[in-house]
GUNU-427173 format. One record per residue: z, y, x of N, C-alpha, C, O in turn. Coordinates in steps of 0.001 Angstrom, whole numbers, plus 500000, padded with zeros to 6 digits. Atoms other than C-alpha are relative to their C-alpha. Last residue first. Layout:
N
ZYXZYXZYXZYX...
% end
This chain:
524
498917499034499819875557470980439270499516501369499569500270502340499636500399498604499833873468467977438285501237500856500244502360500457499936498857499099499825873806464198438489499498501398500302498610501579501135500355498766499293871233461718437140501226500903500056501980500983499087498980498950500079871695458100436077499648501194500876499166501035501998498671500548499744868382456240436054501019501110499889500652502251499608500189501445499791864691456741435228501314499293500297501372498063500276499979500405498590865545460141433800499879498486500122500278497745499223498680499819499403864549460547430150499943499688501484498937499152501949499739500706498742860886460953429224501396500327500508501614501405501061499471501325500287860094461791425603500382499209501225500543497991501143500912501036499520857845464671426626500479498586499708499726497628499884501407499620500144859317467682424851499036498885500368497938498804499818500339499597501354862862466520424187498510500225499815497957499889498768499799501120500910863205464567427435499582500372498578498891499599497915501072500957499736861702467345429515500095498813499054499083498337498539501244499464500543864011469892427907498843499026500182498036498840499272499956500089501457867050467720428577498714500517499383498183499900498460499985501405500415866244467121432244499939499897498477499158499115497935501317500572499741865285470750432814499927498558499543498946498157498917500923499544501037868413472051431118498603499422500198497913499117499225499668500595501294870690469938433274498963500376498958498459499516498235500223501444499906868959470914436536500260499329498647499429498556498171501433500240500147868742474600435665499697498504499983498809498047499264500508500939499010872498474598435164498521499747499742498151499120498749500457499323498795873393477784433290499538499076501101499110499545502156498870499363499313875533476460430467499588500630501325500444501098502075499985498558500158872578475783428167501165500704500670501468501849500335501313499413500277873196472070427794500145501506499779500940501953498952500768499608498811876479471060429461498698500741499698498303501612500473501430500310500106879296470379427017499229500647501149499776501443501912500291501038500988882807471904427126498507499928499726497903500902499274500355499633501357883741473856430220499576498811499167499452497689499658498893499721500908883710473204433937499461500277498606498263500476498407499641498623500314881161471635436283501168500073499044501809499065498744498804499769499198879500468587437770500419501450499809499963502343500524499912498621499540877049467899434954501311500170500732502376500039500129498703499441499646876267464209434617499853501442500454499014501764501295500231498774499247873232462791432776501352500659500229502046500987499267498949498990499844873791459198431667499524501150500877499040500943501989499969499533498615870912457049430375501031501124500074501101501964499177499564498671499569871286455134427120499848500203501505499957499265502295501159499302499435869198452235425785500359501356500591499486502206500765500900500888499257871893449637425055498885500749500712498404500296501750501305499927500646874559452162424080498952499274500842498808499550502034500044500781501238877904450972425459498595499961499398498096498889499059499920501423499705877643452100429083499900499127498768499459497981498856501254500367499344876410455556428114499988498513500349498936497875500323501042500066501026879330455775425688498663499593500602497936498788500019499783501140500887881850454842428392498881499882498966498348498793498752500298501221499263880479457212431013500121498780499099499296497869499158501456500046499865880454460004428450499579498758500769498596498107500415500542500376501308884059459193427574498477499929500039497881499038499435500064501461500068884893459204431281499554499517498623499076498391498486501225500556499429883892462862431373499925498481499859498845497930499645499938500348498573886686463954429080498775499238500483498167498469499738500576501350499970885637465382425702499933499567501464498936499818502141499885500587501334887782468454424982499457498578499918499973497762499154498634500085500525888539469805428447500127499184498726501135498508498525500026499636501413885233468984430203501411499861499421502025498803499564498706499387500314885846468835433934500014500546498569500554501618498296498907500619499249883113466351434883501372500580499680502368499858499720499577498964499052880684467330432131501280499542500678502213499103500007498574499788499807878941464455430322500269501044501063499542501133502053499693498952499039875463464023428827501518500175500081502192500267499054498585499652500123874102460922427070500350500962501127499992500726502281499467499271498858870297460671426733501442500423499698501680501212498784499046498971500428869026457964424375500576500656501251500869499974502233499087499441498995865977455773425031500808501181499469500276502075498810500735499345498915864518454245421838501007500587500998502193500691500686500308498570500105866863452063419791499157500460501179499200499866502256501345499779500509866624448279419774499609501451499873498462501758499552501003500867499386870337447640420164498647500205499329498545500166498103501311499501500428872347450600418921498872499206500648497911499782501156501068500534499136875343449375420954498638500586499676497877500913500587501282499879500698878403451168419576498883499612500952498825500106502078501134499562499191881804450041420863498741500034499147498556499195498266500929501051499575884527449782418282498884500611500837498475501754500633500576499809498655887574451659417059499062498853500335499419497687500170499172500645498979887968451259413288499390500277501366498194500553501457500581500333498703886656453206410319500997499326500906502204499373500669501044501016500197887687453196406645499357499575501312498682498547501358501065500016498994890994455044406983499022498861499726499423497742499405499852501054499000892952455216403728498823500015500963497676500178500548501131500934500010892846458519401877500152499006501149500442499392502281500074500751501255896131460343401106498855498985499928498894498084499090501269499702500666896847461385404724499842499144498746500161497956498783499677499649501378900509461272405711498746500244499162498819500810498071499028500953500549900189459472409041500243500238498517500654499322497804500679500987500835897018461486409718500955498967499406500562498198498529500402499503501324899099464473410874499345498948499111499519498994497893499286500661501086901028462714413653499386500284498631499735499622497654500691501253500314898610463565416464500640499255498839500171498182498458501174499680500821899866467155416478499259498754499562498535498776498567499538499791501375903213465794417696498836500373499074498865500051497886499480501273500517901524464370420803500447500166498548500091499356497692501141500787500445899489467556421263500428498618499525499764498033498669500571499463501234902633469680421323498850499164499481498725498966498272499061500181501094904366467484423883499415500477498676499491499771497671499814501362500471901377467130426179500911499857498795500580499129497859500348500134501412900268470755426488500422498677499369500292498510498156500132498739500728901488472107429835499859499803498495500416500582497722498720499284500048902862468960431476499925501274499154500925501689498570500078498536499913899660467205430470501384500609499919501964500691498836501410499594500077898915463487430798499848501500500128498873501983500704500610500334498711902467462841431975498544500430500021498050500925501034499518499007499036903798464700428955499440499742501381499154500680502124500698498741500272901570462573426731500452501091500968499636501881501442501390500145499568902793459346428324499217501284499778498380501649500603500092500032498537906444460398428064498560499896500503498200500537501490499857498701499342905960461474424406499933499915501527499267500759502126501203499636499248904617458138423172500155501273500813499313501560501664500283501026498996907933456650422101498825500400500895498782500055502076498948499944498988908937459883420354499760498980501113500007499265502284500274498857499118905595459975418560501026500044501124500673500251502285501146500362499157906146456470417192499661501126500973499351500878502138499508500928498982909621457439415945498875499570500938499099499401502136499410499313498850908127460480414196500493499064501094500413499407502274498851499172500305905948458325411936500580500619501248500113500328502350499584500224501382902912456072411667501182500871499600501451501039498410498582500320500139901189457306414818500338499857498527499740500514497675499480500209498645897550457501415936501455499546499945501875498690500724499181498945499387896481457050412342500467499645501410500741498486501722498616500086500457893682454564411571500865501010500747500520501408501859499116500870499227890272455900412605501363499895499327501816500863498716500748500715498969887242457479410897500855499014500790500342498002501267500783501111500547888963458437407662499398499139501101499274497925500943499056500944500613891733460538409251499292498859499280499914497831499014499279500771498984889222462178411582500920498956499382501039497847499901500914500935499344886926463207408726500756499122500999500595497901501003500506500965500978889619464759406542499100498952500652499214497763500354498974500996500290891403466396409479499465498920499067499722497734499273499674500690498762888299468174410733501013498883499749500829497750500193500989501054499818887198469023407206500304499172501242500116497956501250499827500928501113890426470924406618499021498827500150499406497663500035498864500856499716890341472474410090500299499034498861500882497975499091500083500834498802886795473788409689501165499031500135500950497825500255499380501288500328887100475045406094500026499050501187500266497854501020501063500933500331886620478673407101500640498633499747501845498474499943500323501143499157889830480643407007498732499317499504498559499117498302500543501163500707890298484116405554499613498916501005499115499202502094498989500646500816892560486896406834499537498762499266500324498144498548499594499090501076889712489057408073500960499304499028500896499513497816500590498667499871888410486116410115500369500834498788500181500406497649499352499055500914890067482763410786499410501376500250499390501847501387501035499345500805887842480157412415500646500832498881500300500711497706499816500417501391890884478174413643498925500549499068498950500256497873499938501451500056889811478424417280500071499504498554499398498543498182501332500510499688888756482036416955499974498485499855499046497922499276500797499789501210892053482833415273498569499515500193497965498967499271499592501006500985893897481252418209499182500135498716498766499133498136500515501292499557891908483345420699500349498909498989499506498074498663501436499992500273892629486470418655499350498698500459498457498180499789500178500358501408896336485598418725498524499975499633498107499143498828499872501453500036896163485694422524499883499487498565499369498391498339501205500613499423894774489224422342500082498477499980499074497809499748501225499795500779897423490483419907498813499225500569498134498512499831500710501258500171900521488952421528498649500113499332498066499092498966501065499739500984901950492188422920499143498741499877498364498432500778499518499695501338905359491728424624498956500324498964499315500698497847499416498656500026904665491902428367500386500430498588500833501558498384498770500063499203904157488150428555500702501344500061501906501423500302499005500720500791901684488534425701501320499902500754502391500028500159499537499141501084899776491244427587501103499312499186502098499939498820499224498902499424899576489162430747500575500887498909501747501261498952498697500532499592898492486105428778500885501103500577502077501166500279499233500295501212895726488042427025501391499469500344502378499846499712499574498737500613894450489578430261500898499743498794501914500414498607499034499382499090894365486231432029500559501281499392501764501528499419498730500714500150892718484700428949501057500583500936502212500733500539499339499483501198890039487387428969501344499301499770502294499909499277499578498627499697889180486467432573500727500609498807501757501260498977498804499988499155889176482761431701500488501415500315501694501660500323498869499387500693886829483034428735501212500210500900502195500821500480500274498563500101883693482436430819501112500733499257501161501963499271499439499270498867885295479105431738499679501490499973500334502274500660501090499309499305884559477786428265500584500863501117501390501758500864501315500532500340886547475307426190498879500608500837497819500000500985500381501061499073889821476118427974498594499471499740498008498835500616500654499416498829890102479442426130499557498940501007498721499221501865501320499505500397890823477631422857499233500540501197498023500338501304500908501147500080893652475729424558498599500449499613497617499928500143500308500423498633895325479012425542499017498829499984498070498804500771500835498998499335895058480369422006499623499608501406498475499791501812501362500106500524896354477159420428499071500983500697497940500635501037500564501235499438899403477221422691498556499822499551497682499491500353500278499736498584900058480850421768499381498779500664498435498904501441501245499245499906899670480025418069499659500337501451498482500394501809501168500745500508902287477256418228498683500748500163497714500180500666500508501072499147904703479064420620498779499289499422497829499048500168499019500963499540905080482200418592499354498924500836498169498997501163500506501064499135902826485200418203501171499160500475501961499590501316499666499833498596903719487408415258499431498821500784498841497905500210500025501185499126901937487468411942500411500399501410499788501265502024499546501197500711902377489771408940500094498781500903500626497749500493498580499882500332902251493005410947500551498746499335501754498488499391499932500473501387898945491993412504501476499966499608502223499101500065500441498888500839898712494124415673499888499607498532499554500442497690501439499804499828900847491500417365499598501200499159500445501835498530500829499404501048904592491079417851498524500056500382498152499952501551500299498602499690906286488604420217499079500563498920498321499813498305501414499601500016907969485367419162499833501482500338500773502270500234500187498617500453911592484706420199498514500375500078498035500766501142498734499368500365912951481202420765499797501373499371500506501747498436499369500885500984909687479299420718501308500610499503501671500479498333500593499688501305908077482271422450500593499125498900500697499552497750499457498695500411910511481839425342499454500397498628500177500936497790498610500193500415909645478139425534500633501310499528501387501328498555500008500612501330905917478936425605501430499828499475501699500083498301500419498944500925906516481292428547499976499463498567500458500120497644498842499108500130908439478572430373499710501139499033500571501532498245499085500650500937905570476203429613501286500811499836501878500826498757500556499943501349903168478666431233500953499361498989501199499928497924499836498625500483905371479155434311499471500134498570500062500839497752498579499768500248905702475419434804500230501402499451501052501602498557499651500727501218901953474962434395501459500218499641501799500378498468500587499266501118901333477699436975500341499328498676500663500005497700499157498835500235903767476067439396499477500821498822500257501371498044498717500488500508901932472775439054500937501162499682501594501173498641500047500430501398898514474464439331501342499532499446501664499836498297500718501238500247899240476350442585500120499551498554500925500102497803499318501156499426901827478903443683499316498680499769499852497639500150500923500600499039899616481942443170500591498756500642500209498379501750499621500071498599901250483402440079498982499272500847497942498837500353499329501272499751900726482661436386500351499803501469500812498727501850498619499940500492899903486207435247500802498739500298501994498677499999499552501300500497896803486414437479501460500064499540502341500407500327499285499799501267895622490038437710500536498695499437500776498609498232498876499060499863894674490026441405500812500167498727501957500616498781500310498736500667892586486853441023501202500953500078502344500504499985500774499144499112892744483958443494499668501356499417498981502154500055499194499691498815895549482179441669499282500928500967499926501643501734499097498879500287893564482417438417500753500435501261500944501627501499500807498779500012890790480187439755500896501228499840500705502246500505500511499826498640893258477458440672499160501261500105499255501997501087498897499530499168895061477943437362499554500228501438499972501196502074499707498601500322891816477691435380501073500560500931500939501672501442501113499210499470890815474489437184500215501486499726499943502328500581499873500019498534894268473044436514498886500829500642499131501604501567498978499010499638894007474159432877500190500050501515500388501127502078500590498663500131890714472266432537501007501074500386500650502050501045501001499850498939892256469099433917499376501388499961499199502037500992499251499760498770895268469583431621499053500178501184499279501035502038499580498593500010892914469978428683500843500330501223500799501455501721501158499153499769891275466682429599500354501478500006499845502237500831500254499972498554894636464949429908498810500880500337498800501546501373498886499247499417895412465921426315499834500116501508500023501189502082500371498595500163891963464675425378501101500911500527500825501975501080501062499665499045892785461301426858499619501467499904499393502128500917499391499940498666896070461196424953498966500350501062499243501136501968499165498809499888894415462130421663500637500131501377500757501236501907500834498799500058891615459599422033500854501245500235500507502100501051500688499885498713894006456858423125499139501253500052499110501949501067499010499624498996896239457484420114499352500169501372499664501113502098499667498588500170893245457499417776501028500454501027500935501570501540499143499744501151892063454184419188500294501492499905500029502251500837498599499651499800889168454156421620500751500106498679500181500478497653499201501213499867885874452266421253501493500276500113502286499335500152499646500543501316883969455271419867500873498756500058501340498287499020500007501443499810884066457105423232500449499346498697501631499422498362498782500697500379883137460727422525499821498507500282498701497995500284499906501209500810880337462475424390501428499586499685502354499828500459498555499893500159879928466058425513500507498838499174501062499030498092499450499135498954876159466143424950501494500252499772501885500834498760498592500063500379874438463352423000500806500666501106501093500044502130499195499435498921870681464017423161501443500067499508501730500714498501498620499619500275868694461726420872500673500490501273500732499781502277499427499477498753864902461427420960501383500562499677501504501565498974501072499378499225863476459216418206500542500409501353500678499576502250499608499081498927865875456751416639498767500523500708497923499753501166500422498654500388864584455220413409500432501047501021500335502246500759501458499954500088864629451581414531499488501380499626498281501618499665500590499979498654868233451928415684498482500122499985497890500675500912501466499934500158869344452943412173499301499996501358498589500949501673500422500353501358873048452166411745498493499863499867498001499009499130499478501334500308873980452094415436499519499530498635499176498360498467500778500954499219871710455064416199500449498564499737499624497650499708501344500097500578873262457047413366499177498942500733498511498118500106499832500776501231876723456218414696498667499847499286498350498772498777499899501401499582875632457426418132500185499093498797499668497976498773501305500490499560874456460705416591500019498544500409499094497798500089500876500034501165877675461291414651498627499443500376498072498611499658499554501157500766879718460359417707499153499845498750498793498731498371500468501181499279877662462797419778500413498725499279499656497756499250501374500293500401878157465494417135499403498827500750498434498226500286499946500998501070881879465233417917498598499632499511498382498516499038498599500278500261880947467092421142500123498902498942499537497833499109499035499603498982877323468212420887501400499587499550501728499655498366498637499945500502874528466535418963500951500321501133500887499708502199499089499573498943870880467187419693501376500158499371501600501043498545498673499445500292868616465167417406500675500435501280500594499748502299499749499324498733865131463759416961501211500907499790501289501636498801499110498843499908865111461293414078500069500509501430500389499755502349498810500220499179862166458967413491500798501297500082500291502378499779499813501448499882859382458671410915501258499662500793501909498649500537500020500514498628859724462345409999500244498494500007501123498000499301501277500651499722858739463620406553499875499454501403498765499225501882500765499127499100861584466123406271498641499413500348497794500097500922500425498831500775862902464263403221499188500974500836498344501701500311501076500390500912862948461035405247499472501202499226498262501353499062501173500361499204864945462588408090498816499661499099497698500125499322500643498756499591867267464184405545498761499721500830497729500365500641500657499437501177868018460814403948499262501278500366498139501500499914501229500773500184868666459462407424499264500423498738498034500419498704501011499547499046871085462298408122498711499207499849497627499750500061500606498775500540872969461441404936498902500514500926497871501002500464500947500463501016873488457955406355499334501185499314498155501124498965501176500513499291875031459549409438498961499484499014497761499648499238500770498841499548877373461596407227498748499562500744497708500211500636500705499464501167878438458360405515499174501227500376498065501404499871501054500949500391879224456735408856499221500513498801497997500389498757501165499798499133881076459850410001498871499056499630497702499437499692499985500683498710883413459570407047498744500323500801497738500779500258500466499036498997883573462182404294500010499365501391500187500065502388501423500142499684883777459795401328499484501093500935498395501627500725500297501374499593887394459020400468498591499850500559498219498765501005499240500374498801888294462731400474499719498588500486499796498332501688500850500289498849885454463694398113500752499393501172500117498899502104501232500702500338886995463688394652499249499519501228498623498460501201499811501436500144890465464559395943498726499223499733498612498070500148501253500661499589889404467981397161500060498486499847499370497760500563501183499142500095891922470493395763498689499267500250497639499706499781500027499243501245894896468267394946498690500772499837498129500821498743500205500932501111894262465726397679499867500757498686499043500401497842501359500532499905893797468449400286499704499068498838498623499122498251500929498945500391896935470234399158498561499536500041497766499895499173499940499894501458898921466991399310499053501082499495498428500921498446500702501142500582897746466416402874499978500083498476498959499806497844501420499874499680898782469916403993499210498888499314498202499153498660500534498961500881902104469640402185498506500195500230497743500383499283500057500545501352902788466320403920499449501023499009498665500670498128501125500929500072901883467721407321499854499428498590498739499253498100501225499196499915904216470671406772498766499104499922497802499435499233500221499383501310907003468344405584498728500844499988498016500881498984500481501043500898906643466301408773499703500575498618498683500244498013501373500295499602906978469469410842499394498928499095498255499063498648500848498885500444910050470586408905498544499760500369497646500100499599500158500078501452911660467164409293499104501118499488498297500901498583500909501122500268911036467223413045499734499899498504498592499715498085501346499506499712912628470685413178498964498891499826497839499164499407500379499060501059915736469360411411498586500537500227497820500683499275500434500745501186915896466345413722499554500938498883498614500627498151498930500769500617916020468499416850499465499358498722498308499559498353498872500165499085913831470319419378501135499164499410502018498716500142498681499977500633910498470075417575501116499654500983500992498737501794499192500593498938907457470918419689501443499973499514502290500700500031500478501349499693904912471470416931500637499436501263500138498467501835499576500427498662906640474501415372499585498550500231500011497654499501498978501044500017904663475518412286500290499518501419499370499252502192498826499534499260902774478781412821501133498970500011502229499254500495500369499832498591899394477309411877501160500503500849501106500434502077500198501300499356900885476016408612499709500165501491500244499414502306498691500618499792902209479427407576499857498687500762500634498408501675499293499178499010898844481090408065501362499390500324501762499322501486500525500411498702897287478161406208500626500836501113500902500315502193499387501283499661899555478817403245499522499510501367500290498923502130498611499723499620898481482452403264500729498717500376501521498700501318500003499370498677894818481399403343501429500315500459501756500141501633500400498603500094895355479000400464500052500608501402500620500017502321498943499001500123895533475369401458499404501362499675498229501616499939498640500542499971893448472180401286501075501019499678501955500742498864499041498893500044889730472651400719501396499419499896501601498395499245498615500384500242887012470172401699500874501247500041500746502075500942498951499865498981883578471741401518501372499519499533501795499781498407498817500515500700880914470322399160501240500091500893501860499066501177500259501318500586878142470982401684501276499409499404501951498587500023500814499901501205878043474700402541499766498699499274499037498682498282500667498710500224880979474613404997499217500013498686499822500047497614499983498909499025881802470934405657499237501215499471498114501082498985498641499521499813882783468106403299500124501245500852501225501763501034499187500048501223879441466366403652501449500395500306502050499927501273499602501325500461877759467416406881500851500071498731501473501094498446498542500084499989876219470893407051500395498615499497500022498240498385499387500310501294872551470201407674501513500001500175502038499301501040498582500354500030870581471706410521500406499688498571499861500242497616499416500360501296866903472029411428501485499714500157501922499215501194498570500099499710864793473595414191500748499861498676500618500712497796499245499314501039861137472829413441501476499790500320501926498650500439499200500658501035859982471675416826500383500974498890500656502148499144500574501302500363857214472593419269500743499294498862500215498368498246501423499905500294857764476322419803499456498700499412498536498722498594500160499420501333861524475985419490498539500138499612498207500151498427499495500979500965861537473620422478499798500526498585499327499793497715500980501084500062859280475891424536500445498891499060499608498204498474501158499597500795861457478891423663498979498871499874498356498715498824501161499620499195864599477209424972498760500252499148498493499516498198500490501157499256867348477151422333498763500426500795498133501429500462499583500017498607868630480608421486499645498758500776499765498749502001500529498829499294867016481549418158500267499934501500499633500659502266501304499621500527867372478431416026499373501185500682498172501419500543501048500944499613870158477075418230498611500431499541497636500273500275500325500276498607872396480145418094498757499130500182497751499601500714499392499077499054873571481887414959499625499763501436499752500657502272500416498627500287871231480282412454500571501004500990499973502051501236501459499830499963871505476785413879499619501460499875498857501978500690500430500191498609875236476948414656498493500200500134498031500830501086499555498836499254876047478382411231499556499946501444499161500960502019500889498902500389873898475672409697500406501284500701499546502035501163501255500170499271875707472992411683499027501117499652498243501550500496501188499799500824879024474280410391498744499880500843498515500691501740500796498847499621881808472771412483498747500102499143498101499093498860499694498839500818884045470380410580499230501247500376499241502224499628500771499875501241884193467466412949500472501196499190501637501590499242498845499722500841884024469436415074500985498837500103501774498771501046498771500753499860880575468997416507501073500422499029500793500972497963499143499489498929877728471449417102501310499250500169502051499520501114498635499998500523875029469533415146500949500405501122500890499826502207498924499644499076871281469932415637501341499930499278501426500170498073498746499785500696868250468312413981501097500278501012501172499609502043498895500210499068864907468734415732501281500373499276501537501549499018498760499272500241861995468310413327501020499646501070501092498502501520499176500468501106858451467281414224501222500878499843501187502065500170499505501344499707856454467519417462500824499424498861501145498236498882498671500231500553854311470502416473500405498547500228499625497625499990499956500927501127851335470880418804501444499788499545502342499574500359499876501409499693851484473908421045500119499161498742500485499654497676501201500839500051852063477595420534500304498546500339501424498197500711501214500081499232854067477640418433500112500876501249501072501638501366500654498710499812856954478980416343498622499880500629497812500798500503500509499906498637858204475735414922499160501260500153498322501579499310501198500751499659859789476418411565499597500225501452499886501261502051500897498956499508863364477603411257498782499275500530498892498457501443500954500229498909865433475276409136499342501310500416499306502288499669500748498807499592868406475086406807499043499644501114499263498682501850500941500211498901870111472352404796499338501331500331499101502151499444500749498813499594873137472417402462499175499717501256499669499125502215499794499687498591874243469109400955499082501138500424497885501119500138501057499063499632874602468626397204500296500513501406501289501206501627499624498837499220876660465534396443498780500875500249497655500379500308500733499610498792875767463119393688500593501246500654501092502153499988499059499739498913878475461952391270499330500545501253500001500755502263499031498998500450876390462176388079501012500362501082501668501399500992500579498659500003873508460435389839501026501061499624501012502161500175500051499579501396875579457363390620499557501453499961500169502309500599500676498718500238875286455477393903499861500293498511499334499482497749500108499861501459877907452710394133499335501333499673499981502223499119499911501337500582877934451408397715499830500024498487499475499012497884501241500734499739876631454706399073500036498591499423498984498009499160499623501338499525879485456566397396498726499189500188498057498855499210498607499903499567879023460320396890500424498697500659501050498705501719498983500633500844875291459738396798501397500233500544501614500182501754499534501234499367873142462323398570501041499360499087501764500074498393499098500806500810871043465210397244500360498722500761499506498098501391500276501436499977869597467620399794501016499289499119502215499549499218498874500858500357869573471368399147499546498554499972498526498230499365500287500976501047867244473867400779501269499199499746502269499341500450498879500839500422867265476877403092499565499085498868498621499385498138500129500501501354864623478722405098501199499103499695501809498531500598499465501309500352865107480850408182499711499669498543499554500554497702500690501042499235863031483680409633500482498601499685499892497627500153501456500012500070865277486499408510499417498921500897499841498735502037500707498834499471868961485615408410498479499821499946497979498722499704499539499225498841869266485018405561500573499047501039501146498008500709498580499659500045867319482783403201500351500790501249499607500790502230499583499101498936863723482019402265501483500314499855501988500455498741500003498593500397863392479062399943500396500847501199501142500387502065499589498989499036862587475401400522499885501397499418498986501687498629500577498762500517862518472794397780500502501148500872501632501610500717499192498799499860863153469500399550499249501216499469498054501375499720500669498957499241861391466430398249500892501235500025501506501592499020499862498606500414863261463333397122499236500943500932499055500663502117501259499453500511861863459863397763500081501492499680499066502105499349500996499960498930864674458703400036498689500627499537497910501115500355499523499025499021867284459625397444499006500150501147498809501244501675500219498655500545865315457871394711500501501088500944499983502205500930501387499564499843865098454763396877499785501417499491499040502189500095500042498735499263868858454397397239498601500598500060498414501670500635499080499049500642869416451708394595499979501365500674500408502356500082500596499455501224866279449914395811500897501048499360500405502034498811499655500770501205867736449487399290499462500678498747499344501902498697498632499789500500865837451426401958500279499092498810499349498632498147499952499076501141862725449927403582501432500159499509502253499263499702499926500714501264863197448353407019500028501008498860500547502111499029498995499531500934862014450321410036499941499202498703498870499005498131500523499050500971860039448341412593501076500324498977501980499524498734500089500505501366861842446734415513499476501071499060499753502256499245498852499611500804860983448113418980499838499486498576498714499409498078499050501115500073858418446131420937501233500338499179502016499448498849500333500907501097855695448676420109500952498825499882500947498140498859500052501373499495857456451279422311499704499042498860500501498956497926500879500702500932856686454692420799499811498548500420498743497975500204499639499600501356859596456592422379499130499321498958499510499264497789499892501199500823859113454578425566500333500345498557500774499482497798499781499609501377857819457400427752499995498744499141498953498120498936501145500117500888858208456056431287500374500456498601501537500362498207500477501354500202860950457339433519498799500001499081498246501055498768500088500423501388861537460805434827499464498582499938498701498138500796500409501387500025862571462468438080500010499547498554500913499926497809498989501003500323862634466169437491499446498607500196498260498354499984499142500303498871860550468845439302501077498992499708501945498784500555500643500747498930858994470444436273501036499659501047502118500246501083500476501286500492860043471731432878499243499228501064498355498436500751499646500980498977862151474723433774499612498601499554500477497813499171501090500105499034860454477532431868500192498850500973499318498575501795501227500382500696862621477254428777498847499791500964497889499088500640500143501458500014865675477241431044498719499565499327498214498479499611500776500452498858865189480931431774499736498508499953498747498027500506501266499266500002866245481964428287499114499558501150497914499344500975501120500838500418868809479188428104498670500728500063497615500096500000500217501073499036871509480865430158498795499164499641498203498522500509500570499529498747871158484026428114499673498896500971498627498924501620501272500667499748871598482355424753499427500360501361498355499879501730501044499163499440875255483219424538498742499206500265498798498069500735499876499857498559877368481094422266498813500799500503497814500962499802499251501094499427878097480459418613500142500083501496501212499757502011500583499920498672877145483726417015500743499017500885501796499341501433501337500565500010878055482607413492499320500093501347498442499276501626500028501354500523881047484891413136498562499513499951497665500249499540500288500164501416880600487949415304500007498552499576499597497674500334501411500288500227882320488060418663499779499754498522500681499303497816500716498790500364885722489754418638498514499775499809497818500637499273499432499281501130887467487002420512499235501284499747498896502017500677498670499451499827885083485363422938500536500626498738499782500845497790500090498583500325882211483034422366501396500547500061502353499821499791500500499236498863881600479533423546499702501436499584498569501909499676498967499069499554883844478014420893499535500817501190500341501506501815500255498679500567880899476403419067501084501003500371501178502064499754500424499103498928880882473364421343499706501392499478498989502164500115501176499241500382882937471098419125499634500941501135500468501273501977501019500235498965885548468394419406498750500747499573497963500240498773501340500316500481888531469571417400499059499855501183499260500447502243501075499765499043892210469423418302498667499624499371498554498592498711500840501181499964894579469738415358498842500295500938498089501247500736501444499798500092897327472279415888499285498671499998499811497679500503
% end
């Protein structure tokens, strides 16, 4: 499996596609706009550098006007933004068409401009997130003052989506053994990665060199101009924090109010990122195991997290030898899909009860419920896959050089990955090999982002976040020159709208008044 950094997994198996997470926790948060410590409003600081005009070759992109039309669901509008395939060589015949959607500010109150949202991934549909959650579930006072806007990044969903495999081929790929026991299984895994990469090149070769985060951030500046906003106001979750921080690095003078929730550390290598995230999932599993031990239906016993991890890996080993059936006659549940299903449930502690039930059923010979978790993770519905995992790989393999160059590198790293996570380390180490065979050369490198001169930025981290470990938020807040760190002492992936009145109040106040906390703030 390929791990993705996104906050759109806050929904259980069986939830409708597009309904990204429950809005219940945010309904009350709209009223929580008092009682926070706050600093001065520096969003209009005259000492900040003024925005430079765009290069002449890009002027026509900055001058474009969006043609809005009504679109489903009711209350939303859609439009198309033109962007150059290659910013260094803009050519009209090669232009990309990027999908945009908005829901206008509802009032009452003075409109503050546009609020762009991105749920992460890379590869998550920002429009799906807007229309299924943010545009209707963000706090009412925020939606009253902002036009809620989303753009699917290049290569994603409605914006020239990367395609790699047929749905049947993807079914086969997701069942590939990622804990090879011998040289023959290593060869089969390598061949699967090579077929995946070749499929992407064959079906999406035109765009593969141009789906980097830096290019997506430049597209966001075109959208800002087309929306008529002098600065960008943005809430990015998970990978969306890297997209937002990259925007701030490229355009510090155009930063308005940026919330970066569930942060990535841009200074890490791909191997460090994957190993840290492996440890993050182990932290989340430990919390799950501790909670599970106190429940009467816990399938992992009451012997503590270490014993629970041993029991889980024993279960995975049995599935490696003999998968169990599901209600899909064409797909059984083996170790790869079972591992993916458990990891998917780590994103949100509200899934833990369903995970207990799913694990119990799978251990008793019915893998249906755990397969549903895996399908949720892969965005598979009715036998069809969204392009999430294709875009995820395409963007990640451009943004950083490969974590490993070949199987020998993985073998050397296995002890460190197993130490990071006895439950998931081996599989996630081998999953980190996929970019070794990617047809497009990486254009990004690990580096700290400073965004010197930007307006105050709010970075948010969750202490037991499985997908974006808390220390990444600490690192990003330390790198960005104008950042303040908001800490949520809790479980799950990202913090905004998870039920902490303290977190939601800080973020709402910042978005509506431009006042971040005067210093680091901790919430529970």
